[in-house]
Predicted model as a PDB file, atoms N, CA, C, CB and O in Angstrom, pLDDT in the B-factor column:
MODEL        1                                                                  
ATOM      1  N   UNK A   1     251.197  83.111 214.123  1.00 78.00           N  
ATOM      2  CA  UNK A   1     251.755  81.941 213.514  1.00 78.00           C  
ATOM      3  C   UNK A   1     252.769  81.333 214.479  1.00 78.00           C  
ATOM      4  CB  UNK A   1     252.398  82.279 212.152  1.00 78.00           C  
ATOM      5  O   UNK A   1     253.570  82.046 215.082  1.00 78.00           O  
ATOM      6  N   UNK A   2     252.725  80.017 214.617  1.00 75.00           N  
ATOM      7  CA  UNK A   2     253.650  79.315 215.506  1.00 75.00           C  
ATOM      8  C   UNK A   2     254.707  78.613 214.672  1.00 75.00           C  
ATOM      9  CB  UNK A   2     252.898  78.299 216.409  1.00 75.00           C  
ATOM     10  O   UNK A   2     254.401  77.900 213.716  1.00 75.00           O  
ATOM     11  N   UNK A   3     255.947  78.828 215.052  1.00 79.00           N  
ATOM     12  CA  UNK A   3     257.055  78.132 214.402  1.00 79.00           C  
ATOM     13  C   UNK A   3     257.700  77.252 215.461  1.00 79.00           C  
ATOM     14  CB  UNK A   3     258.099  79.141 213.766  1.00 79.00           C  
ATOM     15  O   UNK A   3     258.165  77.723 216.499  1.00 79.00           O  
ATOM     16  N   UNK A   4     257.712  75.985 215.169  1.00 79.00           N  
ATOM     17  CA  UNK A   4     258.280  75.037 216.133  1.00 79.00           C  
ATOM     18  C   UNK A   4     259.797  75.253 216.236  1.00 79.00           C  
ATOM     19  CB  UNK A   4     257.962  73.563 215.713  1.00 79.00           C  
ATOM     20  O   UNK A   4     260.499  75.310 215.226  1.00 79.00           O  
ATOM     21  N   UNK A   5     260.286  75.371 217.476  1.00 83.00           N  
ATOM     22  CA  UNK A   5     261.741  75.533 217.638  1.00 83.00           C  
ATOM     23  C   UNK A   5     262.481  74.316 217.073  1.00 83.00           C  
ATOM     24  CB  UNK A   5     262.106  75.735 219.137  1.00 83.00           C  
ATOM     25  O   UNK A   5     262.005  73.185 217.175  1.00 83.00           O  
ATOM     26  N   UNK A   6     263.612  74.558 216.496  1.00 84.00           N  
ATOM     27  CA  UNK A   6     264.393  73.509 215.835  1.00 84.00           C  
ATOM     28  C   UNK A   6     264.751  72.375 216.793  1.00 84.00           C  
ATOM     29  CB  UNK A   6     265.666  74.101 215.238  1.00 84.00           C  
ATOM     30  O   UNK A   6     264.840  71.218 216.383  1.00 84.00           O  
ATOM     31  N   UNK A   7     264.956  72.706 218.068  1.00 82.00           N  
ATOM     32  CA  UNK A   7     265.308  71.676 219.057  1.00 82.00           C  
ATOM     33  C   UNK A   7     264.186  70.663 219.247  1.00 82.00           C  
ATOM     34  CB  UNK A   7     265.645  72.325 220.397  1.00 82.00           C  
ATOM     35  O   UNK A   7     264.441  69.480 219.476  1.00 82.00           O  
ATOM     36  N   UNK A   8     262.952  71.126 219.152  1.00 90.00           N  
ATOM     37  CA  UNK A   8     261.826  70.220 219.395  1.00 90.00           C  
ATOM     38  C   UNK A   8     261.535  69.319 218.203  1.00 90.00           C  
ATOM     39  CB  UNK A   8     260.587  71.016 219.742  1.00 90.00           C  
ATOM     40  O   UNK A   8     260.901  68.275 218.362  1.00 90.00           O  
ATOM     41  N   UNK A   9     261.983  69.700 217.019  1.00 90.00           N  
ATOM     42  CA  UNK A   9     261.737  68.864 215.831  1.00 90.00           C  
ATOM     43  C   UNK A   9     262.412  67.516 215.991  1.00 90.00           C  
ATOM     44  CB  UNK A   9     262.244  69.561 214.547  1.00 90.00           C  
ATOM     45  O   UNK A   9     261.797  66.483 215.727  1.00 90.00           O  
ATOM     46  N   UNK A  10     263.661  67.508 216.418  1.00 90.00           N  
ATOM     47  CA  UNK A  10     264.368  66.236 216.610  1.00 90.00           C  
ATOM     48  C   UNK A  10     263.739  65.424 217.737  1.00 90.00           C  
ATOM     49  CB  UNK A  10     265.854  66.486 216.910  1.00 90.00           C  
ATOM     50  O   UNK A  10     263.610  64.204 217.635  1.00 90.00           O  
ATOM     51  N   UNK A  11     263.349  66.107 218.809  1.00 92.00           N  
ATOM     52  CA  UNK A  11     262.686  65.402 219.915  1.00 92.00           C  
ATOM     53  C   UNK A  11     261.363  64.800 219.456  1.00 92.00           C  
ATOM     54  CB  UNK A  11     262.447  66.357 221.101  1.00 92.00           C  
ATOM     55  O   UNK A  11     261.041  63.667 219.813  1.00 92.00           O  
ATOM     56  N   UNK A  12     260.611  65.537 218.682  1.00 93.00           N  
ATOM     57  CA  UNK A  12     259.344  65.029 218.165  1.00 93.00           C  
ATOM     58  C   UNK A  12     259.576  63.846 217.236  1.00 93.00           C  
ATOM     59  CB  UNK A  12     258.580  66.136 217.432  1.00 93.00           C  
ATOM     60  O   UNK A  12     258.835  62.864 217.295  1.00 93.00           O  
ATOM     61  N   UNK A  13     260.580  63.921 216.390  1.00 94.00           N  
ATOM     62  CA  UNK A  13     260.909  62.800 215.509  1.00 94.00           C  
ATOM     63  C   UNK A  13     261.288  61.561 216.324  1.00 94.00           C  
ATOM     64  CB  UNK A  13     262.059  63.185 214.559  1.00 94.00           C  
ATOM     65  O   UNK A  13     260.895  60.445 215.987  1.00 94.00           O  
ATOM     66  N   UNK A  14     262.055  61.766 217.399  1.00 95.00           N  
ATOM     67  CA  UNK A  14     262.415  60.646 218.282  1.00 95.00           C  
ATOM     68  C   UNK A  14     261.172  60.043 218.921  1.00 95.00           C  
ATOM     69  CB  UNK A  14     263.398  61.110 219.377  1.00 95.00           C  
ATOM     70  O   UNK A  14     261.029  58.823 219.003  1.00 95.00           O  
ATOM     71  N   UNK A  15     260.276  60.915 219.372  1.00 96.00           N  
ATOM     72  CA  UNK A  15     259.047  60.436 219.995  1.00 96.00           C  
ATOM     73  C   UNK A  15     258.219  59.603 219.016  1.00 96.00           C  
ATOM     74  CB  UNK A  15     258.220  61.617 220.512  1.00 96.00           C  
ATOM     75  O   UNK A  15     257.732  58.530 219.369  1.00 96.00           O  
ATOM     76  N   UNK A  16     258.064  60.093 217.800  1.00 97.00           N  
ATOM     77  CA  UNK A  16     257.304  59.358 216.780  1.00 97.00           C  
ATOM     78  C   UNK A  16     257.977  58.020 216.488  1.00 97.00           C  
ATOM     79  CB  UNK A  16     257.180  60.192 215.477  1.00 97.00           C  
ATOM     80  O   UNK A  16     257.295  57.004 216.358  1.00 97.00           O  
ATOM     81  N   UNK A  17     259.303  58.005 216.384  1.00 98.00           N  
ATOM     82  CA  UNK A  17     260.040  56.768 216.127  1.00 98.00           C  
ATOM     83  C   UNK A  17     259.844  55.780 217.274  1.00 98.00           C  
ATOM     84  CB  UNK A  17     261.539  57.062 215.927  1.00 98.00           C  
ATOM     85  O   UNK A  17     259.620  54.591 217.045  1.00 98.00           O  
ATOM     86  N   UNK A  18     259.928  56.281 218.519  1.00 98.00           N  
ATOM     87  CA  UNK A  18     259.742  55.403 219.682  1.00 98.00           C  
ATOM     88  C   UNK A  18     258.325  54.847 219.746  1.00 98.00           C  
ATOM     89  CB  UNK A  18     260.058  56.158 220.974  1.00 98.00           C  
ATOM     90  O   UNK A  18     258.131  53.681 220.089  1.00 98.00           O  
ATOM     91  N   UNK A  19     257.342  55.667 219.420  1.00 98.00           N  
ATOM     92  CA  UNK A  19     255.962  55.182 219.407  1.00 98.00           C  
ATOM     93  C   UNK A  19     255.767  54.110 218.334  1.00 98.00           C  
ATOM     94  CB  UNK A  19     254.988  56.349 219.173  1.00 98.00           C  
ATOM     95  O   UNK A  19     255.060  53.126 218.550  1.00 98.00           O  
ATOM     96  N   UNK A  20     256.395  54.309 217.183  1.00 98.00           N  
ATOM     97  CA  UNK A  20     256.324  53.293 216.124  1.00 98.00           C  
ATOM     98  C   UNK A  20     256.987  51.999 216.572  1.00 98.00           C  
ATOM     99  CB  UNK A  20     256.988  53.807 214.834  1.00 98.00           C  
ATOM    100  O   UNK A  20     256.465  50.913 216.324  1.00 98.00           O  
ATOM    101  N   UNK A  21     258.135  52.113 217.229  1.00 98.00           N  
ATOM    102  CA  UNK A  21     258.830  50.916 217.726  1.00 98.00           C  
ATOM    103  C   UNK A  21     257.993  50.211 218.788  1.00 98.00           C  
ATOM    104  CB  UNK A  21     260.214  51.289 218.304  1.00 98.00           C  
ATOM    105  O   UNK A  21     257.946  48.982 218.836  1.00 98.00           O  
ATOM    106  N   UNK A  22     257.336  50.992 219.635  1.00 98.00           N  
ATOM    107  CA  UNK A  22     256.476  50.400 220.663  1.00 98.00           C  
ATOM    108  C   UNK A  22     255.338  49.618 220.021  1.00 98.00           C  
ATOM    109  CB  UNK A  22     255.913  51.491 221.594  1.00 98.00           C  
ATOM    110  O   UNK A  22     255.058  48.489 220.423  1.00 98.00           O  
ATOM    111  N   UNK A  23     254.686  50.202 219.035  1.00 98.00           N  
ATOM    112  CA  UNK A  23     253.582  49.518 218.352  1.00 98.00           C  
ATOM    113  C   UNK A  23     254.066  48.248 217.644  1.00 98.00           C  
ATOM    114  CB  UNK A  23     252.917  50.463 217.339  1.00 98.00           C  
ATOM    115  O   UNK A  23     253.372  47.232 217.637  1.00 98.00           O  
ATOM    116  N   UNK A  24     255.252  48.316 217.054  1.00 98.00           N  
ATOM    117  CA  UNK A  24     255.813  47.135 216.391  1.00 98.00           C  
ATOM    118  C   UNK A  24     256.090  46.033 217.408  1.00 98.00           C  
ATOM    119  CB  UNK A  24     257.106  47.500 215.634  1.00 98.00           C  
ATOM    120  O   UNK A  24     255.859  44.857 217.126  1.00 98.00           O  
ATOM    121  N   UNK A  25     256.584  46.405 218.588  1.00 98.00           N  
ATOM    122  CA  UNK A  25     256.867  45.411 219.631  1.00 98.00           C  
ATOM    123  C   UNK A  25     255.570  44.805 220.174  1.00 98.00           C  
ATOM    124  CB  UNK A  25     257.675  46.053 220.782  1.00 98.00           C  
ATOM    125  O   UNK A  25     255.494  43.598 220.407  1.00 98.00           O  
ATOM    126  N   UNK A  26     254.570  45.631 220.370  1.00 98.00           N  
ATOM    127  CA  UNK A  26     253.265  45.122 220.816  1.00 98.00           C  
ATOM    128  C   UNK A  26     252.720  44.137 219.790  1.00 98.00           C  
ATOM    129  CB  UNK A  26     252.257  46.289 221.037  1.00 98.00           C  
ATOM    130  O   UNK A  26     252.225  43.070 220.155  1.00 98.00           O  
ATOM    131  N   UNK A  27     252.806  44.481 218.526  1.00 98.00           N  
ATOM    132  CA  UNK A  27     252.334  43.604 217.455  1.00 98.00           C  
ATOM    133  C   UNK A  27     253.114  42.282 217.459  1.00 98.00           C  
ATOM    134  CB  UNK A  27     252.471  44.306 216.082  1.00 98.00           C  
ATOM    135  O   UNK A  27     252.523  41.210 217.329  1.00 98.00           O  
ATOM    136  N   UNK A  28     254.436  42.365 217.607  1.00 98.00           N  
ATOM    137  CA  UNK A  28     255.272  41.157 217.639  1.00 98.00           C  
ATOM    138  C   UNK A  28     254.878  40.258 218.807  1.00 98.00           C  
ATOM    139  CB  UNK A  28     256.765  41.533 217.739  1.00 98.00           C  
ATOM    140  O   UNK A  28     254.769  39.043 218.643  1.00 98.00           O  
ATOM    141  N   UNK A  29     254.664  40.847 219.992  1.00 98.00           N  
ATOM    142  CA  UNK A  29     254.300  40.073 221.182  1.00 98.00           C  
ATOM    143  C   UNK A  29     252.944  39.403 220.984  1.00 98.00           C  
ATOM    144  CB  UNK A  29     254.273  40.978 222.436  1.00 98.00           C  
ATOM    145  O   UNK A  29     252.778  38.226 221.301  1.00 98.00           O  
ATOM    146  N   UNK A  30     251.974  40.152 220.459  1.00 98.00           N  
ATOM    147  CA  UNK A  30     250.647  39.570 220.235  1.00 98.00           C  
ATOM    148  C   UNK A  30     250.681  38.438 219.213  1.00 98.00           C  
ATOM    149  CB  UNK A  30     249.676  40.646 219.774  1.00 98.00           C  
ATOM    150  O   UNK A  30     249.989  37.433 219.374  1.00 98.00           O  
ATOM    151  N   UNK A  31     251.478  38.599 218.169  1.00 98.00           N  
ATOM    152  CA  UNK A  31     251.620  37.509 217.192  1.00 98.00           C  
ATOM    153  C   UNK A  31     252.235  36.266 217.836  1.00 98.00           C  
ATOM    154  CB  UNK A  31     252.485  37.965 216.001  1.00 98.00           C  
ATOM    155  O   UNK A  31     251.792  35.147 217.579  1.00 98.00           O  
ATOM    156  N   UNK A  32     253.247  36.464 218.666  1.00 98.00           N  
ATOM    157  CA  UNK A  32     253.891  35.337 219.341  1.00 98.00           C  
ATOM    158  C   UNK A  32     252.921  34.646 220.297  1.00 98.00           C  
ATOM    159  CB  UNK A  32     255.137  35.810 220.104  1.00 98.00           C  
ATOM    160  O   UNK A  32     252.864  33.417 220.349  1.00 98.00           O  
ATOM    161  N   UNK A  33     252.166  35.432 221.047  1.00 98.00           N  
ATOM    162  CA  UNK A  33     251.177  34.838 221.959  1.00 98.00           C  
ATOM    163  C   UNK A  33     250.125  34.053 221.180  1.00 98.00           C  
ATOM    164  CB  UNK A  33     250.498  35.933 222.811  1.00 98.00           C  
ATOM    165  O   UNK A  33     249.735  32.958 221.584  1.00 98.00           O  
ATOM    166  N   UNK A  34     249.667  34.619 220.060  1.00 97.00           N  
ATOM    167  CA  UNK A  34     248.678  33.945 219.233  1.00 97.00           C  
ATOM    168  C   UNK A  34     249.234  32.635 218.686  1.00 97.00           C  
ATOM    169  CB  UNK A  34     248.232  34.855 218.083  1.00 97.00           C  
ATOM    170  O   UNK A  34     248.538  31.620 218.669  1.00 97.00           O  
ATOM    171  N   UNK A  35     250.488  32.657 218.240  1.00 97.00           N  
ATOM    172  CA  UNK A  35     251.115  31.446 217.718  1.00 97.00           C  
ATOM    173  C   UNK A  35     251.198  30.373 218.801  1.00 97.00           C  
ATOM    174  CB  UNK A  35     252.518  31.760 217.170  1.00 97.00           C  
ATOM    175  O   UNK A  35     250.888  29.207 218.557  1.00 97.00           O  
ATOM    176  N   UNK A  36     251.621  30.782 220.006  1.00 97.00           N  
ATOM    177  CA  UNK A  36     251.752  29.800 221.090  1.00 97.00           C  
ATOM    178  C   UNK A  36     250.408  29.217 221.494  1.00 97.00           C  
ATOM    179  CB  UNK A  36     252.417  30.437 222.300  1.00 97.00           C  
ATOM    180  O   UNK A  36     250.294  28.017 221.741  1.00 97.00           O  
ATOM    181  N   UNK A  37     249.403  30.060 221.561  1.00 96.00           N  
ATOM    182  CA  UNK A  37     248.063  29.568 221.890  1.00 96.00           C  
ATOM    183  C   UNK A  37     247.567  28.645 220.784  1.00 96.00           C  
ATOM    184  CB  UNK A  37     247.076  30.747 222.097  1.00 96.00           C  
ATOM    185  O   UNK A  37     246.957  27.611 221.057  1.00 96.00           O  
ATOM    186  N   UNK A  38     247.830  29.021 219.544  1.00 97.00           N  
ATOM    187  CA  UNK A  38     247.409  28.208 218.404  1.00 97.00           C  
ATOM    188  C   UNK A  38     247.995  26.816 218.418  1.00 97.00           C  
ATOM    189  CB  UNK A  38     247.785  28.883 217.131  1.00 97.00           C  
ATOM    190  O   UNK A  38     247.370  25.871 217.936  1.00 97.00           O  
ATOM    191  N   UNK A  39     249.203  26.676 218.972  1.00 97.00           N  
ATOM    192  CA  UNK A  39     249.828  25.354 219.060  1.00 97.00           C  
ATOM    193  C   UNK A  39     249.019  24.407 219.951  1.00 97.00           C  
ATOM    194  CB  UNK A  39     251.260  25.481 219.597  1.00 97.00           C  
ATOM    195  O   UNK A  39     249.144  23.187 219.846  1.00 97.00           O  
ATOM    196  N   UNK A  40     248.195  24.977 220.822  1.00 96.00           N  
ATOM    197  CA  UNK A  40     247.402  24.164 221.750  1.00 96.00           C  
ATOM    198  C   UNK A  40     245.914  24.201 221.408  1.00 96.00           C  
ATOM    199  CB  UNK A  40     247.614  24.644 223.184  1.00 96.00           C  
ATOM    200  O   UNK A  40     245.068  23.879 222.243  1.00 96.00           O  
ATOM    201  N   UNK A  41     245.608  24.591 220.187  1.00 95.00           N  
ATOM    202  CA  UNK A  41     244.205  24.767 219.784  1.00 95.00           C  
ATOM    203  C   UNK A  41     243.381  23.496 219.955  1.00 95.00           C  
ATOM    204  CB  UNK A  41     244.135  25.220 218.340  1.00 95.00           C  
ATOM    205  O   UNK A  41     242.237  23.559 220.406  1.00 95.00           O  
ATOM    206  N   UNK A  42     243.939  22.356 219.605  1.00 94.00           N  
ATOM    207  CA  UNK A  42     243.171  21.104 219.698  1.00 94.00           C  
ATOM    208  C   UNK A  42     242.811  20.783 221.143  1.00 94.00           C  
ATOM    209  CB  UNK A  42     243.967  19.939 219.088  1.00 94.00           C  
ATOM    210  O   UNK A  42     241.671  20.423 221.437  1.00 94.00           O  
ATOM    211  N   UNK A  43     243.780  20.914 222.044  1.00 95.00           N  
ATOM    212  CA  UNK A  43     243.485  20.603 223.449  1.00 95.00           C  
ATOM    213  C   UNK A  43     242.569  21.656 224.062  1.00 95.00           C  
ATOM    214  CB  UNK A  43     244.785  20.501 224.263  1.00 95.00           C  
ATOM    215  O   UNK A  43     241.737  21.332 224.909  1.00 95.00           O  
ATOM    216  N   UNK A  44     242.711  22.902 223.649  1.00 95.00           N  
ATOM    217  CA  UNK A  44     241.803  23.946 224.137  1.00 95.00           C  
ATOM    218  C   UNK A  44     240.388  23.654 223.662  1.00 95.00           C  
ATOM    219  CB  UNK A  44     242.258  25.350 223.655  1.00 95.00           C  
ATOM    220  O   UNK A  44     239.428  23.802 224.419  1.00 95.00           O  
ATOM    221  N   UNK A  45     240.264  23.242 222.415  1.00 94.00           N  
ATOM    222  CA  UNK A  45     238.940  22.935 221.862  1.00 94.00           C  
ATOM    223  C   UNK A  45     238.298  21.764 222.592  1.00 94.00           C  
ATOM    224  CB  UNK A  45     239.043  22.625 220.364  1.00 94.00           C  
ATOM    225  O   UNK A  45     237.114  21.820 222.924  1.00 94.00           O  
ATOM    226  N   UNK A  46     239.057  20.705 222.847  1.00 93.00           N  
ATOM    227  CA  UNK A  46     238.473  19.559 223.553  1.00 93.00           C  
ATOM    228  C   UNK A  46     238.153  19.917 224.999  1.00 93.00           C  
ATOM    229  CB  UNK A  46     239.426  18.354 223.507  1.00 93.00           C  
ATOM    230  O   UNK A  46     237.161  19.436 225.547  1.00 93.00           O  
ATOM    231  N   UNK A  47     238.976  20.752 225.624  1.00 96.00           N  
ATOM    232  CA  UNK A  47     238.688  21.195 226.994  1.00 96.00           C  
ATOM    233  C   UNK A  47     237.403  22.012 227.032  1.00 96.00           C  
ATOM    234  CB  UNK A  47     239.861  22.025 227.557  1.00 96.00           C  
ATOM    235  O   UNK A  47     236.640  21.933 227.995  1.00 96.00           O  
ATOM    236  N   UNK A  48     237.167  22.787 225.995  1.00 95.00           N  
ATOM    237  CA  UNK A  48     235.952  23.578 225.921  1.00 95.00           C  
ATOM    238  C   UNK A  48     234.726  22.672 225.915  1.00 95.00           C  
ATOM    239  CB  UNK A  48     235.966  24.467 224.676  1.00 95.00           C  
ATOM    240  O   UNK A  48     233.721  22.981 226.556  1.00 95.00           O  
ATOM    241  N   UNK A  49     234.805  21.554 225.192  1.00 94.00           N  
ATOM    242  CA  UNK A  49     233.703  20.606 225.176  1.00 94.00           C  
ATOM    243  C   UNK A  49     233.462  19.993 226.542  1.00 94.00           C  
ATOM    244  CB  UNK A  49     233.967  19.520 224.167  1.00 94.00           C  
ATOM    245  O   UNK A  49     232.316  19.826 226.959  1.00 94.00           O  
ATOM    246  N   UNK A  50     234.535  19.658 227.237  1.00 96.00           N  
ATOM    247  CA  UNK A  50     234.414  19.086 228.581  1.00 96.00           C  
ATOM    248  C   UNK A  50     233.794  20.109 229.526  1.00 96.00           C  
ATOM    249  CB  UNK A  50     235.796  18.627 229.111  1.00 96.00           C  
ATOM    250  O   UNK A  50     232.908  19.776 230.312  1.00 96.00           O  
ATOM    251  N   UNK A  51     234.262  21.356 229.449  1.00 97.00           N  
ATOM    252  CA  UNK A  51     233.713  22.400 230.310  1.00 97.00           C  
ATOM    253  C   UNK A  51     232.243  22.663 230.023  1.00 97.00           C  
ATOM    254  CB  UNK A  51     234.504  23.680 230.145  1.00 97.00           C  
ATOM    255  O   UNK A  51     231.467  22.913 230.945  1.00 97.00           O  
ATOM    256  N   UNK A  52     231.855  22.610 228.759  1.00 97.00           N  
ATOM    257  CA  UNK A  52     230.447  22.807 228.400  1.00 97.00           C  
ATOM    258  C   UNK A  52     229.588  21.692 228.991  1.00 97.00           C  
ATOM    259  CB  UNK A  52     230.277  22.857 226.864  1.00 97.00           C  
ATOM    260  O   UNK A  52     228.503  21.944 229.515  1.00 97.00           O  
ATOM    261  N   UNK A  53     230.076  20.479 228.902  1.00 97.00           N  
ATOM    262  CA  UNK A  53     229.330  19.340 229.484  1.00 97.00           C  
ATOM    263  C   UNK A  53     229.241  19.483 230.997  1.00 97.00           C  
ATOM    264  CB  UNK A  53     230.007  17.988 229.118  1.00 97.00           C  
ATOM    265  O   UNK A  53     228.189  19.227 231.582  1.00 97.00           O  
ATOM    266  N   UNK A  54     230.320  19.883 231.624  1.00 97.00           N  
ATOM    267  CA  UNK A  54     230.336  20.074 233.076  1.00 97.00           C  
ATOM    268  C   UNK A  54     229.351  21.173 233.475  1.00 97.00           C  
ATOM    269  CB  UNK A  54     231.762  20.425 233.566  1.00 97.00           C  
ATOM    270  O   UNK A  54     228.601  21.015 234.438  1.00 97.00           O  
ATOM    271  N   UNK A  55     229.351  22.279 232.743  1.00 98.00           N  
ATOM    272  CA  UNK A  55     228.420  23.367 233.030  1.00 98.00           C  
ATOM    273  C   UNK A  55     226.976  22.906 232.866  1.00 98.00           C  
ATOM    274  CB  UNK A  55     228.699  24.565 232.117  1.00 98.00           C  
ATOM    275  O   UNK A  55     226.107  23.294 233.648  1.00 98.00           O  
ATOM    276  N   UNK A  56     226.717  22.077 231.849  1.00 98.00           N  
ATOM    277  CA  UNK A  56     225.373  21.543 231.654  1.00 98.00           C  
ATOM    278  C   UNK A  56     224.950  20.704 232.856  1.00 98.00           C  
ATOM    279  CB  UNK A  56     225.308  20.705 230.369  1.00 98.00           C  
ATOM    280  O   UNK A  56     223.824  20.837 233.334  1.00 98.00           O  
ATOM    281  N   UNK A  57     225.832  19.850 233.344  1.00 98.00           N  
ATOM    282  CA  UNK A  57     225.501  19.012 234.495  1.00 98.00           C  
ATOM    283  C   UNK A  57     225.240  19.854 235.748  1.00 98.00           C  
ATOM    284  CB  UNK A  57     226.630  18.013 234.762  1.00 98.00           C  
ATOM    285  O   UNK A  57     224.315  19.570 236.508  1.00 98.00           O  
ATOM    286  N   UNK A  58     226.057  20.889 235.959  1.00 98.00           N  
ATOM    287  CA  UNK A  58     225.826  21.772 237.101  1.00 98.00           C  
ATOM    288  C   UNK A  58     224.497  22.511 236.964  1.00 98.00           C  
ATOM    289  CB  UNK A  58     226.976  22.778 237.240  1.00 98.00           C  
ATOM    290  O   UNK A  58     223.784  22.689 237.952  1.00 98.00           O  
ATOM    291  N   UNK A  59     224.158  22.941 235.748  1.00 97.00           N  
ATOM    292  CA  UNK A  59     222.882  23.626 235.522  1.00 97.00           C  
ATOM    293  C   UNK A  59     221.717  22.693 235.813  1.00 97.00           C  
ATOM    294  CB  UNK A  59     222.795  24.150 234.077  1.00 97.00           C  
ATOM    295  O   UNK A  59     220.718  23.110 236.399  1.00 97.00           O  
ATOM    296  N   UNK A  60     221.839  21.433 235.408  1.00 97.00           N  
ATOM    297  CA  UNK A  60     220.785  20.452 235.703  1.00 97.00           C  
ATOM    298  C   UNK A  60     220.641  20.258 237.204  1.00 97.00           C  
ATOM    299  CB  UNK A  60     221.088  19.103 235.022  1.00 97.00           C  
ATOM    300  O   UNK A  60     219.527  20.171 237.719  1.00 97.00           O  
ATOM    301  N   UNK A  61     221.762  20.190 237.902  1.00 96.00           N  
ATOM    302  CA  UNK A  61     221.725  20.007 239.355  1.00 96.00           C  
ATOM    303  C   UNK A  61     221.079  21.210 240.038  1.00 96.00           C  
ATOM    304  CB  UNK A  61     223.144  19.785 239.907  1.00 96.00           C  
ATOM    305  O   UNK A  61     220.277  21.044 240.957  1.00 96.00           O  
ATOM    306  N   UNK A  62     221.425  22.422 239.596  1.00 96.00           N  
ATOM    307  CA  UNK A  62     220.814  23.626 240.186  1.00 96.00           C  
ATOM    308  C   UNK A  62     219.307  23.647 239.917  1.00 96.00           C  
ATOM    309  CB  UNK A  62     221.479  24.912 239.617  1.00 96.00           C  
ATOM    310  O   UNK A  62     218.514  24.006 240.787  1.00 96.00           O  
ATOM    311  N   UNK A  63     218.932  23.261 238.710  1.00 96.00           N  
ATOM    312  CA  UNK A  63     217.513  23.225 238.360  1.00 96.00           C  
ATOM    313  C   UNK A  63     216.772  22.220 239.243  1.00 96.00           C  
ATOM    314  CB  UNK A  63     217.332  22.867 236.869  1.00 96.00           C  
ATOM    315  O   UNK A  63     215.687  22.507 239.747  1.00 96.00           O  
ATOM    316  N   UNK A  64     217.367  21.042 239.423  1.00 94.00           N  
ATOM    317  CA  UNK A  64     216.738  20.020 240.269  1.00 94.00           C  
ATOM    318  C   UNK A  64     216.619  20.506 241.712  1.00 94.00           C  
ATOM    319  CB  UNK A  64     217.544  18.707 240.219  1.00 94.00           C  
ATOM    320  O   UNK A  64     215.596  20.300 242.365  1.00 94.00           O  
ATOM    321  N   UNK A  65     217.676  21.151 242.197  1.00 93.00           N  
ATOM    322  CA  UNK A  65     217.620  21.700 243.569  1.00 93.00           C  
ATOM    323  C   UNK A  65     216.501  22.722 243.690  1.00 93.00           C  
ATOM    324  CB  UNK A  65     218.971  22.351 243.957  1.00 93.00           C  
ATOM    325  O   UNK A  65     215.745  22.702 244.661  1.00 93.00           O  
ATOM    326  N   UNK A  66     216.390  23.607 242.719  1.00 92.00           N  
ATOM    327  CA  UNK A  66     215.336  24.627 242.745  1.00 92.00           C  
ATOM    328  C   UNK A  66     213.965  23.988 242.745  1.00 92.00           C  
ATOM    329  CB  UNK A  66     215.470  25.571 241.552  1.00 92.00           C  
ATOM    330  O   UNK A  66     213.076  24.435 243.470  1.00 92.00           O  
ATOM    331  N   UNK A  67     213.775  22.949 241.945  1.00 91.00           N  
ATOM    332  CA  UNK A  67     212.474  22.269 241.924  1.00 91.00           C  
ATOM    333  C   UNK A  67     212.168  21.625 243.261  1.00 91.00           C  
ATOM    334  CB  UNK A  67     212.437  21.213 240.822  1.00 91.00           C  
ATOM    335  O   UNK A  67     211.032  21.680 243.732  1.00 91.00           O  
ATOM    336  N   UNK A  68     213.168  21.018 243.875  1.00 90.00           N  
ATOM    337  CA  UNK A  68     212.961  20.375 245.170  1.00 90.00           C  
ATOM    338  C   UNK A  68     212.635  21.407 246.250  1.00 90.00           C  
ATOM    339  CB  UNK A  68     214.202  19.568 245.569  1.00 90.00           C  
ATOM    340  O   UNK A  68     211.755  21.181 247.081  1.00 90.00           O  
ATOM    341  N   UNK A  69     213.333  22.522 246.239  1.00 88.00           N  
ATOM    342  CA  UNK A  69     213.106  23.551 247.245  1.00 88.00           C  
ATOM    343  C   UNK A  69     211.734  24.199 247.084  1.00 88.00           C  
ATOM    344  CB  UNK A  69     214.196  24.609 247.167  1.00 88.00           C  
ATOM    345  O   UNK A  69     211.097  24.558 248.074  1.00 88.00           O  
ATOM    346  N   UNK A  70     211.278  24.352 245.841  1.00 88.00           N  
ATOM    347  CA  UNK A  70     209.947  24.942 245.615  1.00 88.00           C  
ATOM    348  C   UNK A  70     208.849  23.971 246.015  1.00 88.00           C  
ATOM    349  CB  UNK A  70     209.776  25.348 244.139  1.00 88.00           C  
ATOM    350  O   UNK A  70     207.750  24.394 246.373  1.00 88.00           O  
ATOM    351  N   UNK A  71     209.130  22.686 245.960  1.00 75.00           N  
ATOM    352  CA  UNK A  71     208.133  21.667 246.287  1.00 75.00           C  
ATOM    353  C   UNK A  71     207.910  21.512 247.787  1.00 75.00           C  
ATOM    354  CB  UNK A  71     208.549  20.345 245.704  1.00 75.00           C  
ATOM    355  O   UNK A  71     206.951  20.861 248.203  1.00 75.00           O  
ATOM    356  N   UNK A  72     208.752  22.080 248.577  1.00 70.00           N  
ATOM    357  CA  UNK A  72     208.604  21.931 250.051  1.00 70.00           C  
ATOM    358  C   UNK A  72     207.553  22.821 250.614  1.00 70.00           C  
ATOM    359  CB  UNK A  72     209.902  22.220 250.751  1.00 70.00           C  
ATOM    360  O   UNK A  72     207.316  22.809 251.822  1.00 70.00           O  
TER     361      UNK A  72                                                      
ENDMDL                                                                          
END                                                                             
């Protein structure tokens, strides 16, 4: 049978408390980041549309290049 020394009980309690505080801080930071990103949701959404259109145009250009190169 193992009996934990009394000195380690307080250290273990401190460790558990610190881990809980760390998780709470991580949660707080992620919430703040989410809030800040959310403030720009409209511009991010419109930028996504522009990027999708740009990617479509590049894909069309690559396709046209491939067709031209195969035709030679």
